[in-house]
NULUM-170086 format. One line per field, with one value per residue (C-alpha): x, y, z; residue number from 1. Coordinates in steps of 0.05 Angstrom, whole numbers. Example, Ala and Ser with C-alpha at 12.3 -4.5 7.8 and 13.67 -1.06 7.14 Angstrom:
2
u = [246,273]
v = [-90,-21]
w = [156,143]
zamar = [1,2]
This chain:
484
u = [-682,-700,-698,-613,-585,-586,-508,-500,-559,-519,-452,-493,-525,-447,-418,-483,-475,-523,-577,-583,-591,-643,-692,-680,-710,-779,-772,-753,-786,-711,-670,-713,-694,-629,-611,-615,-544,-499,-447,-427,-448,-429,-469,-442,-484,-494,-513,-576,-594,-554,-601,-665,-656,-715,-658,-661,-734,-766,-791,-812,-885,-858,-855,-855,-788,-766,-723,-699,-640,-569,-545,-617,-610,-548,-567,-632,-587,-549,-611,-635,-570,-549,-476,-434,-366,-351,-368,-361,-394,-381,-394,-383,-339,-389,-405,-347,-318,-385,-374,-381,-445,-478,-456,-482,-427,-477,-503,-485,-526,-462,-414,-399,-350,-394,-395,-465,-474,-415,-445,-520,-482,-410,-425,-477,-440,-367,-355,-362,-333,-268,-260,-281,-285,-311,-311,-331,-360,-304,-347,-380,-324,-260,-279,-315,-258,-278,-257,-283,-218,-215,-291,-259,-215,-255,-305,-274,-221,-237,-221,-163,-175,-189,-192,-204,-207,-230,-236,-201,-183,-165,-145,-106,-110,-126,-150,-96,-117,-87,-116,-108,-55,-79,-89,-106,-113,-119,-128,-134,-120,-85,-77,-37,-12,-36,-53,19,3,-57,-34,29,10,-1,27,15,3,-16,-27,-41,-57,-41,3,35,38,75,152,140,123,119,159,120,156,103,106,124,97,88,72,69,29,21,50,89,138,204,269,264,203,243,293,244,215,285,287,204,198,262,232,189,206,161,173,135,152,115,106,124,153,181,243,309,379,326,362,346,371,331,373,304,283,269,234,236,200,220,182,197,207,278,333,392,422,395,425,406,434,398,437,379,345,326,287,297,248,278,241,266,264,325,380,431,480,463,493,467,490,460,490,430,395,365,330,337,298,323,287,327,315,361,422,471,531,522,566,538,571,582,518,544,471,433,400,360,373,315,352,302,335,347,426,444,505,528,491,523,583,578,563,618,634,577,579,511,457,419,351,377,324,353,295,326,257,264,206,194,242,296,373,379,436,470,408,455,493,553,523,585,596,528,561,630,600,546,589,535,458,424,355,372,306,310,267,291,263,310,344,379,413,443,504,508,575,586,598,553,557,514,446,387,328,319,257,261,208,203,170,180,184,231,233,300,341,305,315,392,396,365,407,474,440,431,509,537,492,499,455,401,337,274,267,211,189,138,119,82,2,-5,54,31,16,33,96,104,70,122,168,146,140,206,238,203,221,287,297,252,274,269,224,182,139,101,67,41,52,20,26,-18,-32,-14,25,-25,14,-4,-13,14]
v = [12,-49,-29,-40,-101,-165,-159,-87,-99,-157,-120,-68,-109,-146,-77,-65,-79,-137,-100,-55,-113,-136,-74,-69,-127,-109,-40,-95,-163,-162,-155,-205,-247,-229,-235,-308,-319,-269,-305,-253,-232,-171,-153,-95,-78,-1,29,43,-43,-51,-1,-20,-98,-147,-148,-84,-57,-128,-95,-29,-15,19,-52,-12,10,-73,-104,-166,-184,-183,-258,-278,-236,-267,-333,-319,-280,-350,-389,-351,-351,-413,-411,-371,-360,-297,-279,-215,-190,-148,-84,0,38,77,27,6,71,83,95,31,59,42,-35,-97,-143,-203,-195,-238,-219,-187,-238,-265,-318,-350,-423,-428,-385,-397,-479,-445,-421,-444,-513,-493,-460,-490,-517,-462,-417,-384,-316,-304,-233,-238,-171,-185,-139,-123,-109,-185,-226,-198,-244,-301,-343,-388,-441,-415,-420,-496,-501,-458,-505,-568,-543,-495,-533,-487,-413,-384,-314,-304,-244,-244,-186,-177,-244,-284,-351,-417,-469,-536,-566,-550,-588,-572,-512,-528,-468,-408,-363,-296,-296,-232,-237,-165,-139,-219,-264,-331,-387,-426,-410,-473,-431,-456,-527,-512,-459,-507,-464,-398,-344,-280,-271,-220,-205,-145,-122,-193,-213,-286,-335,-388,-403,-458,-451,-498,-491,-446,-451,-427,-357,-302,-235,-226,-168,-157,-93,-78,-158,-171,-228,-249,-254,-321,-323,-274,-323,-377,-334,-332,-410,-421,-378,-383,-360,-291,-238,-182,-174,-117,-111,-47,-23,-89,-104,-139,-143,-120,-158,-170,-207,-215,-268,-275,-301,-288,-223,-167,-107,-101,-50,-47,4,4,53,26,-30,-48,-80,-90,-138,-144,-190,-205,-216,-204,-146,-92,-43,-24,18,30,83,88,140,107,64,24,-14,-25,-73,-66,-115,-111,-105,-112,-59,-5,38,55,101,105,154,158,203,193,150,101,56,45,-1,2,-36,-11,2,-16,-13,44,83,123,148,188,206,229,253,305,279,282,299,241,198,234,204,143,131,109,150,119,142,97,141,187,205,231,260,295,314,354,338,402,450,499,552,538,507,446,430,365,376,432,392,408,403,396,347,320,311,282,230,222,253,231,253,278,296,331,328,374,384,427,491,535,533,589,554,498,514,521,529,454,447,398,394,343,360,370,377,406,400,448,448,505,515,602,644,700,722,767,712,651,682,693,618,603,637,604,549,565,602,535,479,502,437,450,445,436,472,452,500,468,517,500,519,569,602,614,682,747,740,672,700,753,702,660,722,746,665,664,741,718,652,649,585,546,491,512,491,507,474,474,416,406,355,294,319,307,367,406,431,509,519,590]
w = [-409,-429,-498,-491,-515,-458,-457,-443,-393,-359,-365,-321,-273,-253,-231,-190,-101,-104,-65,-117,-165,-121,-119,-207,-215,-190,-248,-294,-332,-370,-305,-281,-328,-337,-247,-243,-293,-254,-226,-183,-106,-71,-12,36,93,111,170,152,136,201,239,208,208,246,304,326,303,331,393,356,345,281,241,180,189,187,132,118,163,121,125,102,48,21,28,-14,-69,-77,-85,-140,-181,-225,-221,-164,-178,-138,-74,-30,30,87,119,100,132,164,200,218,248,285,363,406,439,372,384,429,431,445,374,321,262,224,250,173,198,245,228,222,177,120,131,102,37,25,12,-45,-91,-75,-140,-178,-135,-151,-116,-38,-2,77,114,180,232,287,344,328,313,369,421,373,348,281,243,182,143,146,121,53,57,56,8,-44,-87,-140,-103,-133,-95,-14,27,99,154,221,242,299,259,288,257,276,198,129,66,6,-29,-97,-139,-99,-123,-81,-3,26,110,145,209,241,305,290,327,280,219,183,115,95,98,49,6,-30,-91,-64,-103,-67,0,41,130,152,230,266,318,292,353,313,297,253,182,126,63,0,-55,-104,-62,-102,-70,10,44,124,150,229,238,301,298,320,289,291,246,201,192,175,118,95,86,77,19,-19,-86,-75,-118,-84,-6,30,115,129,196,227,303,344,298,329,281,210,159,91,42,-12,-86,-129,-95,-140,-104,-29,22,92,133,213,270,292,288,314,259,190,143,63,16,-42,-115,-151,-132,-179,-117,-53,-4,66,113,188,242,282,247,286,232,162,108,39,-12,-87,-140,-191,-153,-204,-155,-79,-28,36,92,149,205,248,217,242,227,151,106,28,-29,-102,-131,-207,-244,-189,-248,-182,-124,-77,-3,52,120,172,163,91,94,124,83,26,57,64,-3,-53,-110,-163,-234,-252,-220,-273,-225,-159,-112,-40,16,81,105,141,120,189,199,242,233,189,214,176,123,91,49,-20,-79,-110,-56,-82,-153,-139,-109,-169,-232,-281,-250,-309,-273,-204,-146,-90,-34,19,66,33,-25,-23,34,-12,-41,-119,-138,-181,-244,-277,-349,-358,-313,-362,-308,-248,-200,-139,-90,-36,25,25,-28,-39,-105,-98,-68,-99,-166,-144,-138,-200,-238,-208,-231,-297,-301,-278,-321,-389,-418,-366,-406,-364,-288,-247,-184,-142,-83,-14,-28,16,0,-74,-77,-110,-99,-132,-188,-196,-193,-247,-287,-280,-303,-360,-378,-373,-394,-441,-483,-426,-411,-340,-303,-237,-184,-110,-60,7,52,37,-27,-99,-139,-166,-237,-263,-333,-354]
zamar = [1,2,3,4,5,6,7,8,9,10,11,12,13,14,15,16,17,18,19,20,21,22,23,24,25,26,27,28,29,30,31,32,33,34,35,36,37,38,39,40,41,42,43,44,45,46,47,48,49,50,51,52,53,54,55,56,57,58,59,60,61,62,63,64,65,66,67,68,69,70,71,72,73,74,75,76,77,78,79,80,81,82,83,84,85,86,87,88,89,90,91,92,93,94,95,96,97,98,99,100,101,102,103,104,105,106,107,108,109,110,111,112,113,114,115,116,117,118,119,120,121,122,123,124,125,126,127,128,129,130,131,132,133,134,135,136,137,138,139,140,141,142,143,144,145,146,147,148,149,150,151,152,153,154,155,156,157,158,159,160,161,162,163,164,165,166,167,168,169,170,171,172,173,174,175,176,177,178,179,180,181,182,183,184,185,186,187,188,189,190,191,192,193,194,195,196,197,198,199,200,201,202,203,204,205,206,207,208,209,210,211,212,213,214,215,216,217,218,219,220,221,222,223,224,225,226,227,228,229,230,231,232,233,234,235,236,237,238,239,240,241,242,243,244,245,246,247,248,249,250,251,252,253,254,255,256,257,258,259,260,261,262,263,264,265,266,267,268,269,270,271,272,273,274,275,276,277,278,279,280,281,282,283,284,285,286,287,288,289,290,291,292,293,294,295,296,297,298,299,300,301,302,303,304,305,306,307,308,309,310,311,312,313,314,315,316,317,318,319,320,321,322,323,324,325,326,327,328,329,330,331,332,333,334,335,336,337,338,339,340,341,342,343,344,345,346,347,348,349,350,351,352,353,354,355,356,357,358,359,360,361,362,363,364,365,366,367,368,369,370,371,372,373,374,375,376,377,378,379,380,381,382,383,384,385,386,387,388,389,390,391,392,393,394,395,396,397,398,399,400,401,402,403,404,405,406,407,408,409,410,411,412,413,414,415,416,417,418,419,420,421,422,423,424,425,426,427,428,429,430,431,432,433,434,435,436,437,438,439,440,441,442,443,444,445,446,447,448,449,450,451,452,453,454,455,456,457,458,459,460,461,462,463,464,465,466,467,468,469,470,471,472,473,474,475,476,477,478,479,480,481,482,483,484]
């Protein structure tokens, strides 16, 4: 490997875990020479490393098992590099998900947001550091509050990208961090949201698995992307979100709890994903919104005013009261519910929709109630649909008595195959849609046997000029497309 050009070797070293790089230094003089020029550190503690670290085998008679502690390795790495621009430290998933019996909560050898440990290395790299990611060891950090965010704000004035996970943050004040544009906080306890004081130029903020205790936020006018996932807060805090982040363009609220009457009024918002268990009343007034995705198990009232909307995904189990204004620019619509017939009745006639997906969410045997809907009614509401995707328990239960000359592509997802019945349904569609040029049929994976093969052969023989696509689907996986 020493014969390779130095730029290629340097690129190889830059992509490896820092522990692997350290081992490679011992095998190559060229690697040893290039090593000090590296500008990034990526060090992840494995279960084997954790188990064999000196803190766990110091009392063992077999001292040969002892390895250098994780924190010591990081300090040594930083000492060996001339310039450090990126530091990424954490633990592997294998270590994170082991049973509690493996760990002693009193130990702190992997408490990576410990202030004393941070002070050993952060001041050394602070002037050049641009990216910092720390994933703490939850077992050791869950009961230990840390002021690491304050230290980062003091020392890292040139930091652009910051990611903190699995820590308990405590801070009463932060210094401004004018260069920071991306902030990710995941699985944290937050005693104070003072990071808002420091992030005046923050562009991208991601916060996961936290309970926000504060009801006071400072304006963050530069923030354009905000993701909150598995976060608990109140309607009052959501009202402040509208006021403090006036220039948001992308907002993702995933698995949020504590909301009762959420209201979203953001003039510059272009993309909004809202996934909750339930709401009593949801109001969305967003004049420039282009993409909207709503997911909910039980809904109350829903009011949407988004005249520029071009793509809308709506997933509901139990529908409440709807009020939807005309979507004059809506091009793509995805509806998923047990009550499609009711939801369809709420929509006004919309001529702009060209791509339509309907999913009844009933894939098991039994009555499907309101999920049975009349395709004639569908096309009377969306008369210019040219691409239709149907995800139904049984395609034959849908009423195919409609006349839509403009339909060009059809995709059907099926749970079971009865070749005779399904062929008859497909034939009726072919008769009604004279402009149809492409048909995709996707069957559930465990139903794709000889009957499916026979059905495929029959369809291709009857309509040889049609462009056919055949595939299988299964829960939680991407569709598999077949070749013929």
